[in-house]
PyMOL commands that place a pseudoatom at each C-alpha (Angstrom):
pseudoatom trace, name=CA, resn=UNK, resi=1, chain=A, elem=C, hetatm=0, pos=[147.688, -247.274, 53.549]
pseudoatom trace, name=CA, resn=UNK, resi=2, chain=A, elem=C, hetatm=0, pos=[148.467, -247.162, 57.242]
pseudoatom trace, name=CA, resn=UNK, resi=3, chain=A, elem=C, hetatm=0, pos=[151.128, -246.035, 59.368]
pseudoatom trace, name=CA, resn=UNK, resi=4, chain=A, elem=C, hetatm=0, pos=[152.738, -247.250, 62.741]
pseudoatom trace, name=CA, resn=UNK, resi=5, chain=A, elem=C, hetatm=0, pos=[154.931, -244.985, 64.980]
pseudoatom trace, name=CA, resn=UNK, resi=6, chain=A, elem=C, hetatm=0, pos=[157.165, -247.111, 67.499]
pseudoatom trace, name=CA, resn=UNK, resi=7, chain=A, elem=C, hetatm=0, pos=[158.176, -245.094, 70.400]
pseudoatom trace, name=CA, resn=UNK, resi=8, chain=A, elem=C, hetatm=0, pos=[160.747, -247.264, 71.382]
pseudoatom trace, name=CA, resn=UNK, resi=9, chain=A, elem=C, hetatm=0, pos=[162.677, -247.570, 67.855]
pseudoatom trace, name=CA, resn=UNK, resi=10, chain=A, elem=C, hetatm=0, pos=[161.674, -243.534, 67.155]
pseudoatom trace, name=CA, resn=UNK, resi=11, chain=A, elem=C, hetatm=0, pos=[160.679, -244.429, 63.647]
pseudoatom trace, name=CA, resn=UNK, resi=12, chain=A, elem=C, hetatm=0, pos=[157.280, -244.184, 61.304]
pseudoatom trace, name=CA, resn=UNK, resi=13, chain=A, elem=C, hetatm=0, pos=[156.601, -246.942, 58.982]
pseudoatom trace, name=CA, resn=UNK, resi=14, chain=A, elem=C, hetatm=0, pos=[154.181, -246.284, 56.358]
pseudoatom trace, name=CA, resn=UNK, resi=15, chain=A, elem=C, hetatm=0, pos=[152.707, -249.622, 54.979]
pseudoatom trace, name=CA, resn=UNK, resi=16, chain=A, elem=C, hetatm=0, pos=[150.724, -249.818, 51.421]
pseudoatom trace, name=CA, resn=UNK, resi=17, chain=A, elem=C, hetatm=0, pos=[147.357, -251.279, 51.316]
pseudoatom trace, name=CA, resn=UNK, resi=18, chain=A, elem=C, hetatm=0, pos=[148.961, -254.702, 50.784]
pseudoatom trace, name=CA, resn=UNK, resi=19, chain=A, elem=C, hetatm=0, pos=[150.630, -254.724, 54.243]
pseudoatom trace, name=CA, resn=UNK, resi=20, chain=A, elem=C, hetatm=0, pos=[154.176, -254.053, 52.464]
pseudoatom trace, name=CA, resn=UNK, resi=21, chain=A, elem=C, hetatm=0, pos=[156.444, -251.680, 54.158]
pseudoatom trace, name=CA, resn=UNK, resi=22, chain=A, elem=C, hetatm=0, pos=[156.304, -248.705, 51.851]
pseudoatom trace, name=CA, resn=UNK, resi=23, chain=A, elem=C, hetatm=0, pos=[158.502, -245.861, 53.752]
pseudoatom trace, name=CA, resn=UNK, resi=24, chain=A, elem=C, hetatm=0, pos=[160.448, -245.695, 56.944]
pseudoatom trace, name=CA, resn=UNK, resi=25, chain=A, elem=C, hetatm=0, pos=[161.012, -242.529, 58.289]
pseudoatom trace, name=CA, resn=UNK, resi=26, chain=A, elem=C, hetatm=0, pos=[162.967, -241.490, 61.941]
pseudoatom trace, name=CA, resn=UNK, resi=27, chain=A, elem=C, hetatm=0, pos=[161.135, -239.475, 64.043]
pseudoatom trace, name=CA, resn=UNK, resi=28, chain=A, elem=C, hetatm=0, pos=[161.170, -237.856, 67.654]
pseudoatom trace, name=CA, resn=UNK, resi=29, chain=A, elem=C, hetatm=0, pos=[158.582, -238.249, 69.976]
pseudoatom trace, name=CA, resn=UNK, resi=30, chain=A, elem=C, hetatm=0, pos=[157.954, -237.013, 73.867]
pseudoatom trace, name=CA, resn=UNK, resi=31, chain=A, elem=C, hetatm=0, pos=[160.930, -236.509, 76.012]
pseudoatom trace, name=CA, resn=UNK, resi=32, chain=A, elem=C, hetatm=0, pos=[158.242, -237.601, 78.673]
pseudoatom trace, name=CA, resn=UNK, resi=33, chain=A, elem=C, hetatm=0, pos=[157.632, -240.589, 76.791]
pseudoatom trace, name=CA, resn=UNK, resi=34, chain=A, elem=C, hetatm=0, pos=[154.133, -242.540, 76.471]
pseudoatom trace, name=CA, resn=UNK, resi=35, chain=A, elem=C, hetatm=0, pos=[150.891, -241.221, 78.057]
pseudoatom trace, name=CA, resn=UNK, resi=36, chain=A, elem=C, hetatm=0, pos=[147.519, -240.263, 77.173]
pseudoatom trace, name=CA, resn=UNK, resi=37, chain=A, elem=C, hetatm=0, pos=[146.796, -237.486, 80.033]
pseudoatom trace, name=CA, resn=UNK, resi=38, chain=A, elem=C, hetatm=0, pos=[146.344, -234.219, 78.846]
pseudoatom trace, name=CA, resn=UNK, resi=39, chain=A, elem=C, hetatm=0, pos=[149.146, -231.770, 80.291]
pseudoatom trace, name=CA, resn=UNK, resi=40, chain=A, elem=C, hetatm=0, pos=[151.500, -234.697, 80.459]
pseudoatom trace, name=CA, resn=UNK, resi=41, chain=A, elem=C, hetatm=0, pos=[153.746, -233.751, 77.480]
pseudoatom trace, name=CA, resn=UNK, resi=42, chain=A, elem=C, hetatm=0, pos=[153.597, -237.572, 76.537]
pseudoatom trace, name=CA, resn=UNK, resi=43, chain=A, elem=C, hetatm=0, pos=[153.030, -239.048, 73.167]
pseudoatom trace, name=CA, resn=UNK, resi=44, chain=A, elem=C, hetatm=0, pos=[149.532, -240.827, 73.227]
pseudoatom trace, name=CA, resn=UNK, resi=45, chain=A, elem=C, hetatm=0, pos=[149.374, -244.544, 72.312]
pseudoatom trace, name=CA, resn=UNK, resi=46, chain=A, elem=C, hetatm=0, pos=[146.897, -246.301, 70.605]
pseudoatom trace, name=CA, resn=UNK, resi=47, chain=A, elem=C, hetatm=0, pos=[144.756, -245.868, 67.441]
pseudoatom trace, name=CA, resn=UNK, resi=48, chain=A, elem=C, hetatm=0, pos=[144.550, -242.753, 65.734]
pseudoatom trace, name=CA, resn=UNK, resi=49, chain=A, elem=C, hetatm=0, pos=[143.703, -241.121, 62.369]
pseudoatom trace, name=CA, resn=UNK, resi=50, chain=A, elem=C, hetatm=0, pos=[144.611, -237.982, 60.674]
pseudoatom trace, name=CA, resn=UNK, resi=51, chain=A, elem=C, hetatm=0, pos=[141.607, -235.701, 61.029]
pseudoatom trace, name=CA, resn=UNK, resi=52, chain=A, elem=C, hetatm=0, pos=[143.219, -232.846, 59.049]
pseudoatom trace, name=CA, resn=UNK, resi=53, chain=A, elem=C, hetatm=0, pos=[146.443, -232.078, 56.801]
pseudoatom trace, name=CA, resn=UNK, resi=54, chain=A, elem=C, hetatm=0, pos=[147.595, -228.446, 57.135]
pseudoatom trace, name=CA, resn=UNK, resi=55, chain=A, elem=C, hetatm=0, pos=[150.123, -226.657, 55.252]
pseudoatom trace, name=CA, resn=UNK, resi=56, chain=A, elem=C, hetatm=0, pos=[149.840, -227.674, 51.594]
pseudoatom trace, name=CA, resn=UNK, resi=57, chain=A, elem=C, hetatm=0, pos=[151.170, -225.166, 49.381]
pseudoatom trace, name=CA, resn=UNK, resi=58, chain=A, elem=C, hetatm=0, pos=[153.353, -223.719, 52.217]
pseudoatom trace, name=CA, resn=UNK, resi=59, chain=A, elem=C, hetatm=0, pos=[157.198, -223.413, 51.620]
pseudoatom trace, name=CA, resn=UNK, resi=60, chain=A, elem=C, hetatm=0, pos=[159.694, -225.909, 53.344]
pseudoatom trace, name=CA, resn=UNK, resi=61, chain=A, elem=C, hetatm=0, pos=[160.280, -224.425, 56.854]
pseudoatom trace, name=CA, resn=UNK, resi=62, chain=A, elem=C, hetatm=0, pos=[156.845, -222.230, 57.065]
pseudoatom trace, name=CA, resn=UNK, resi=63, chain=A, elem=C, hetatm=0, pos=[156.257, -221.944, 60.608]
pseudoatom trace, name=CA, resn=UNK, resi=64, chain=A, elem=C, hetatm=0, pos=[152.894, -222.319, 62.081]
pseudoatom trace, name=CA, resn=UNK, resi=65, chain=A, elem=C, hetatm=0, pos=[151.071, -221.379, 65.513]
pseudoatom trace, name=CA, resn=UNK, resi=66, chain=A, elem=C, hetatm=0, pos=[147.834, -222.426, 66.216]
pseudoatom trace, name=CA, resn=UNK, resi=67, chain=A, elem=C, hetatm=0, pos=[147.735, -224.215, 62.915]
pseudoatom trace, name=CA, resn=UNK, resi=68, chain=A, elem=C, hetatm=0, pos=[148.046, -221.462, 60.933]
pseudoatom trace, name=CA, resn=UNK, resi=69, chain=A, elem=C, hetatm=0, pos=[151.226, -220.049, 58.997]
pseudoatom trace, name=CA, resn=UNK, resi=70, chain=A, elem=C, hetatm=0, pos=[152.968, -217.201, 60.823]
pseudoatom trace, name=CA, resn=UNK, resi=71, chain=A, elem=C, hetatm=0, pos=[154.378, -216.008, 57.572]
pseudoatom trace, name=CA, resn=UNK, resi=72, chain=A, elem=C, hetatm=0, pos=[157.923, -216.968, 59.048]
pseudoatom trace, name=CA, resn=UNK, resi=73, chain=A, elem=C, hetatm=0, pos=[160.370, -218.938, 57.516]
pseudoatom trace, name=CA, resn=UNK, resi=74, chain=A, elem=C, hetatm=0, pos=[162.495, -220.990, 59.762]
pseudoatom trace, name=CA, resn=UNK, resi=75, chain=A, elem=C, hetatm=0, pos=[166.167, -220.206, 59.551]
pseudoatom trace, name=CA, resn=UNK, resi=76, chain=A, elem=C, hetatm=0, pos=[168.865, -220.677, 62.014]
pseudoatom trace, name=CA, resn=UNK, resi=77, chain=A, elem=C, hetatm=0, pos=[169.083, -216.896, 62.468]
pseudoatom trace, name=CA, resn=UNK, resi=78, chain=A, elem=C, hetatm=0, pos=[165.088, -216.878, 63.362]
pseudoatom trace, name=CA, resn=UNK, resi=79, chain=A, elem=C, hetatm=0, pos=[165.848, -219.815, 65.924]
pseudoatom trace, name=CA, resn=UNK, resi=80, chain=A, elem=C, hetatm=0, pos=[168.428, -217.868, 67.515]
pseudoatom trace, name=CA, resn=UNK, resi=81, chain=A, elem=C, hetatm=0, pos=[166.216, -214.915, 67.996]
pseudoatom trace, name=CA, resn=UNK, resi=82, chain=A, elem=C, hetatm=0, pos=[163.564, -216.826, 69.751]
pseudoatom trace, name=CA, resn=UNK, resi=83, chain=A, elem=C, hetatm=0, pos=[165.357, -219.164, 71.877]
pseudoatom trace, name=CA, resn=UNK, resi=84, chain=A, elem=C, hetatm=0, pos=[163.297, -222.105, 73.337]
pseudoatom trace, name=CA, resn=UNK, resi=85, chain=A, elem=C, hetatm=0, pos=[160.241, -221.790, 70.920]
pseudoatom trace, name=CA, resn=UNK, resi=86, chain=A, elem=C, hetatm=0, pos=[158.748, -225.132, 69.757]
pseudoatom trace, name=CA, resn=UNK, resi=87, chain=A, elem=C, hetatm=0, pos=[158.872, -224.918, 66.453]
pseudoatom trace, name=CA, resn=UNK, resi=88, chain=A, elem=C, hetatm=0, pos=[155.968, -226.811, 64.020]
pseudoatom trace, name=CA, resn=UNK, resi=89, chain=A, elem=C, hetatm=0, pos=[157.309, -226.286, 60.448]
pseudoatom trace, name=CA, resn=UNK, resi=90, chain=A, elem=C, hetatm=0, pos=[156.382, -227.291, 57.002]
pseudoatom trace, name=CA, resn=UNK, resi=91, chain=A, elem=C, hetatm=0, pos=[153.131, -229.439, 57.409]
pseudoatom trace, name=CA, resn=UNK, resi=92, chain=A, elem=C, hetatm=0, pos=[150.990, -230.850, 60.239]
pseudoatom trace, name=CA, resn=UNK, resi=93, chain=A, elem=C, hetatm=0, pos=[149.118, -233.811, 60.199]
pseudoatom trace, name=CA, resn=UNK, resi=94, chain=A, elem=C, hetatm=0, pos=[146.835, -233.618, 63.187]
pseudoatom trace, name=CA, resn=UNK, resi=95, chain=A, elem=C, hetatm=0, pos=[145.998, -236.771, 64.667]
pseudoatom trace, name=CA, resn=UNK, resi=96, chain=A, elem=C, hetatm=0, pos=[142.278, -237.746, 66.525]
pseudoatom trace, name=CA, resn=UNK, resi=97, chain=A, elem=C, hetatm=0, pos=[142.451, -240.795, 68.813]
pseudoatom trace, name=CA, resn=UNK, resi=98, chain=A, elem=C, hetatm=0, pos=[139.702, -243.290, 68.066]
pseudoatom trace, name=CA, resn=UNK, resi=99, chain=A, elem=C, hetatm=0, pos=[139.597, -245.217, 71.291]
pseudoatom trace, name=CA, resn=UNK, resi=100, chain=A, elem=C, hetatm=0, pos=[137.250, -243.740, 73.717]
pseudoatom trace, name=CA, resn=UNK, resi=101, chain=A, elem=C, hetatm=0, pos=[138.630, -243.320, 77.229]
pseudoatom trace, name=CA, resn=UNK, resi=102, chain=A, elem=C, hetatm=0, pos=[142.210, -244.146, 76.204]
pseudoatom trace, name=CA, resn=UNK, resi=103, chain=A, elem=C, hetatm=0, pos=[142.961, -241.265, 73.348]
pseudoatom trace, name=CA, resn=UNK, resi=104, chain=A, elem=C, hetatm=0, pos=[139.656, -239.877, 72.570]
pseudoatom trace, name=CA, resn=UNK, resi=105, chain=A, elem=C, hetatm=0, pos=[137.172, -237.934, 74.736]
pseudoatom trace, name=CA, resn=UNK, resi=106, chain=A, elem=C, hetatm=0, pos=[137.715, -236.441, 78.086]
pseudoatom trace, name=CA, resn=UNK, resi=107, chain=A, elem=C, hetatm=0, pos=[141.044, -235.733, 79.499]
pseudoatom trace, name=CA, resn=UNK, resi=108, chain=A, elem=C, hetatm=0, pos=[143.186, -237.884, 77.261]
pseudoatom trace, name=CA, resn=UNK, resi=109, chain=A, elem=C, hetatm=0, pos=[141.778, -236.713, 73.873]
pseudoatom trace, name=CA, resn=UNK, resi=110, chain=A, elem=C, hetatm=0, pos=[144.576, -236.688, 71.385]
pseudoatom trace, name=CA, resn=UNK, resi=111, chain=A, elem=C, hetatm=0, pos=[143.035, -234.047, 69.157]
pseudoatom trace, name=CA, resn=UNK, resi=112, chain=A, elem=C, hetatm=0, pos=[142.289, -231.637, 72.199]
pseudoatom trace, name=CA, resn=UNK, resi=113, chain=A, elem=C, hetatm=0, pos=[145.885, -232.146, 73.111]
pseudoatom trace, name=CA, resn=UNK, resi=114, chain=A, elem=C, hetatm=0, pos=[146.980, -230.826, 69.747]
pseudoatom trace, name=CA, resn=UNK, resi=115, chain=A, elem=C, hetatm=0, pos=[148.885, -234.028, 68.901]
pseudoatom trace, name=CA, resn=UNK, resi=116, chain=A, elem=C, hetatm=0, pos=[150.587, -233.509, 65.424]
pseudoatom trace, name=CA, resn=UNK, resi=117, chain=A, elem=C, hetatm=0, pos=[153.115, -235.155, 63.229]
pseudoatom trace, name=CA, resn=UNK, resi=118, chain=A, elem=C, hetatm=0, pos=[155.071, -232.076, 61.906]
pseudoatom trace, name=CA, resn=UNK, resi=119, chain=A, elem=C, hetatm=0, pos=[158.392, -230.707, 61.032]
pseudoatom trace, name=CA, resn=UNK, resi=120, chain=A, elem=C, hetatm=0, pos=[160.947, -229.388, 63.238]
pseudoatom trace, name=CA, resn=UNK, resi=121, chain=A, elem=C, hetatm=0, pos=[164.170, -227.392, 62.811]
pseudoatom trace, name=CA, resn=UNK, resi=122, chain=A, elem=C, hetatm=0, pos=[166.985, -229.505, 61.127]
pseudoatom trace, name=CA, resn=UNK, resi=123, chain=A, elem=C, hetatm=0, pos=[168.993, -229.137, 64.319]
pseudoatom trace, name=CA, resn=UNK, resi=124, chain=A, elem=C, hetatm=0, pos=[166.782, -231.190, 66.337]
pseudoatom trace, name=CA, resn=UNK, resi=125, chain=A, elem=C, hetatm=0, pos=[168.005, -235.002, 66.458]
pseudoatom trace, name=CA, resn=UNK, resi=126, chain=A, elem=C, hetatm=0, pos=[165.661, -237.566, 65.044]
pseudoatom trace, name=CA, resn=UNK, resi=127, chain=A, elem=C, hetatm=0, pos=[165.821, -240.846, 66.695]
pseudoatom trace, name=CA, resn=UNK, resi=128, chain=A, elem=C, hetatm=0, pos=[165.600, -239.130, 70.088]
pseudoatom trace, name=CA, resn=UNK, resi=129, chain=A, elem=C, hetatm=0, pos=[162.648, -238.840, 72.259]
pseudoatom trace, name=CA, resn=UNK, resi=130, chain=A, elem=C, hetatm=0, pos=[162.793, -234.886, 72.678]
pseudoatom trace, name=CA, resn=UNK, resi=131, chain=A, elem=C, hetatm=0, pos=[159.382, -233.400, 71.719]
pseudoatom trace, name=CA, resn=UNK, resi=132, chain=A, elem=C, hetatm=0, pos=[156.559, -232.119, 73.998]
pseudoatom trace, name=CA, resn=UNK, resi=133, chain=A, elem=C, hetatm=0, pos=[154.267, -234.802, 72.878]
pseudoatom trace, name=CA, resn=UNK, resi=134, chain=A, elem=C, hetatm=0, pos=[153.889, -234.465, 68.908]
pseudoatom trace, name=CA, resn=UNK, resi=135, chain=A, elem=C, hetatm=0, pos=[155.733, -236.519, 66.733]
pseudoatom trace, name=CA, resn=UNK, resi=136, chain=A, elem=C, hetatm=0, pos=[158.532, -234.532, 64.983]
pseudoatom trace, name=CA, resn=UNK, resi=137, chain=A, elem=C, hetatm=0, pos=[159.805, -235.263, 61.518]
pseudoatom trace, name=CA, resn=UNK, resi=138, chain=A, elem=C, hetatm=0, pos=[162.657, -233.860, 59.141]
pseudoatom trace, name=CA, resn=UNK, resi=139, chain=A, elem=C, hetatm=0, pos=[160.957, -231.436, 56.984]
pseudoatom trace, name=CA, resn=UNK, resi=140, chain=A, elem=C, hetatm=0, pos=[161.582, -233.371, 53.609]
pseudoatom trace, name=CA, resn=UNK, resi=141, chain=A, elem=C, hetatm=0, pos=[160.271, -236.306, 55.288]
pseudoatom trace, name=CA, resn=UNK, resi=142, chain=A, elem=C, hetatm=0, pos=[157.021, -235.012, 56.725]
pseudoatom trace, name=CA, resn=UNK, resi=143, chain=A, elem=C, hetatm=0, pos=[156.223, -233.062, 53.297]
pseudoatom trace, name=CA, resn=UNK, resi=144, chain=A, elem=C, hetatm=0, pos=[156.702, -236.287, 51.697]
pseudoatom trace, name=CA, resn=UNK, resi=145, chain=A, elem=C, hetatm=0, pos=[154.495, -238.010, 53.967]
pseudoatom trace, name=CA, resn=UNK, resi=146, chain=A, elem=C, hetatm=0, pos=[151.840, -235.460, 53.753]
pseudoatom trace, name=CA, resn=UNK, resi=147, chain=A, elem=C, hetatm=0, pos=[151.751, -235.724, 49.972]
pseudoatom trace, name=CA, resn=UNK, resi=148, chain=A, elem=C, hetatm=0, pos=[151.674, -239.417, 50.007]
pseudoatom trace, name=CA, resn=UNK, resi=149, chain=A, elem=C, hetatm=0, pos=[148.287, -239.636, 52.439]
pseudoatom trace, name=CA, resn=UNK, resi=150, chain=A, elem=C, hetatm=0, pos=[145.018, -238.375, 52.829]
pseudoatom trace, name=CA, resn=UNK, resi=151, chain=A, elem=C, hetatm=0, pos=[143.067, -237.509, 55.783]
pseudoatom trace, name=CA, resn=UNK, resi=152, chain=A, elem=C, hetatm=0, pos=[141.464, -240.477, 57.619]
pseudoatom trace, name=CA, resn=UNK, resi=153, chain=A, elem=C, hetatm=0, pos=[144.967, -242.314, 57.639]
pseudoatom trace, name=CA, resn=UNK, resi=154, chain=A, elem=C, hetatm=0, pos=[145.270, -244.963, 60.152]
pseudoatom trace, name=CA, resn=UNK, resi=155, chain=A, elem=C, hetatm=0, pos=[147.906, -244.630, 62.719]
pseudoatom trace, name=CA, resn=UNK, resi=156, chain=A, elem=C, hetatm=0, pos=[148.885, -246.593, 65.348]
pseudoatom trace, name=CA, resn=UNK, resi=157, chain=A, elem=C, hetatm=0, pos=[151.487, -245.319, 68.212]
pseudoatom trace, name=CA, resn=UNK, resi=158, chain=A, elem=C, hetatm=0, pos=[152.927, -248.424, 69.951]
pseudoatom trace, name=CA, resn=UNK, resi=159, chain=A, elem=C, hetatm=0, pos=[155.640, -248.764, 72.468]
for i in range(1, 159): cmd.bond("trace and resi %d" % i, "trace and resi %d" % (i + 1))
show_as sticks, trace
zoom trace
């Protein structure tokens, strides 16, 4: 399998080994657009791999900080008590760039920038660029994707 994230269309396409489209998911990428620079708040382009899958066995809406479950389970009430929190929910697919000087090593390293594919509150829109650089998905979708793929999955992020 491999995946392509289309920034312009705000979607993730998952392809089977024979190249046929297997799944299509709406996503939300960076409000600041495409870019690789550390601190930019942009979604990095280029070739990546899933370096780590985090959250197996956690409940839907489990909240994470620093890639660790907090013990919280997101709800509208919890959300209202923490306005402005950038929720990372349900599952994390941690991306690592594979192109030195573009999205790997130095001040453009996607993994060191903590670029993930992750779940987000249901109140956040999909198909609209709103993230801080990560690729947000609906919780059911990110759980399904997590269960379908393995670490090492190739992901290309394109404009």
